[in-house]
N, C-alpha and C positions, 0 to 999 in steps of 0.2 A: 458277290455281294454288291448291292447297288448303293448309291451315294446317300439316299434317305436312311438306310439302316446304319451306315457308318456314322453319319451325323447324330443319330439317336444314341449310339453307343458312346460317342465322344462327349454329348451333352450329359449323359448319365455319369460318365467318369468325372466330368467337371463338377457336377453336383456333389459327388462323393468326396472330391478333393476339397471343395469349398467348405463342406460340412466338417471334414477333418481338421482343416486350418482354423475354423472358428472354434471348434472344440479345444484345440491346443491353446488358442488365444485366451479362452475363458479360463483354462487351467492356470495359465501364466499370469493372469490379471490378479490385482491385489483385492478387488471388490468381492462382494458376495456372489456365489454361483447362482445363476437363474435356473429355475426349474423349466424343463420344456426344451424346445429347440433353441440353440444358441443363436444370437443375432448375426446378421450378415455384416460383413466389414463396411459395406457402403452405408448401412443404416446407422452404424455406430458414429461415423464421423458427422459432426454438426455442420450444417451449411452456414457459411459466413454471410451475415447480412451486409448489404452495401447501401450507402446513402446515395441518393441521387444529388445532382448539382444544387437544386433549390434548397434541399434539406442541409446540405453542407454549408451553404451560404448563410442560412438562417442560424445554424449552430455556431458558425464563426461569429456572426454579429452578436449573438447572445453572449458568448464567452468574452468577446472584447468588452461588452457593456460590464459584465461581471467583474473583469480585471480592473476596468476603469473605477468602478465603485470601490473596490478594494484598495486601490491606489490613493483615492481620495480620503478614505478612512485612515490609511497608514500616513498620509501626508499630515492629516490633523494631529495624529499622535507625535509626529515628528516636530510639529510647531510647538507643542507643550514642552518637548525635550529640549528645545533649543533655547529655553529661557537661561540667563546667566546663573552660574552656581552661586549659592549663597555663601558669603565669606564671613569668618569671624574676625574680630579685631584682635590685635596682639595682646591687648589687655585681657580680653575674654580667655584667650588661649592660656595665657600665663596663670589665670585664676583657676581654670580647669586642671592644669598640670599640677599646681601646688595642692589642690584638693586631692588629686589621685596619689601624689606623693605621701600626703598625710594619711590616707587610707592604707597604703602599703606599709608604712611605718607602724601603724596600729596593728595590722596583721602580723608582721614579723615580731612585734613585741609580745603578742599573744602566744606566738609559737615558742618563743624563748622561755616564757613563763610556764608553759605546759610541760 
């Protein structure tokens, strides 16, 4: 046997093995089965897109601007929140407490009557 025939047989065997592996992977997968020839393993994997340095710098600048705008808006909200809390006078508190006690006394009287 010469080398070319050996290489041909090995390539044929490799193709049969790859076909068997892809068929087993298709059976093992959760998704729907495809009609026809199963996809090759290399075709299944998605190629990862990479950004060049200029695109990375532009994206970084845009994100920093977006964060700065968000911080400005958030800072404006905090300025509103930093107003001093409104306080009630002692007289007003006593008035409200007395009115509430009167309401509860009325409810308790109605319960006793019923």
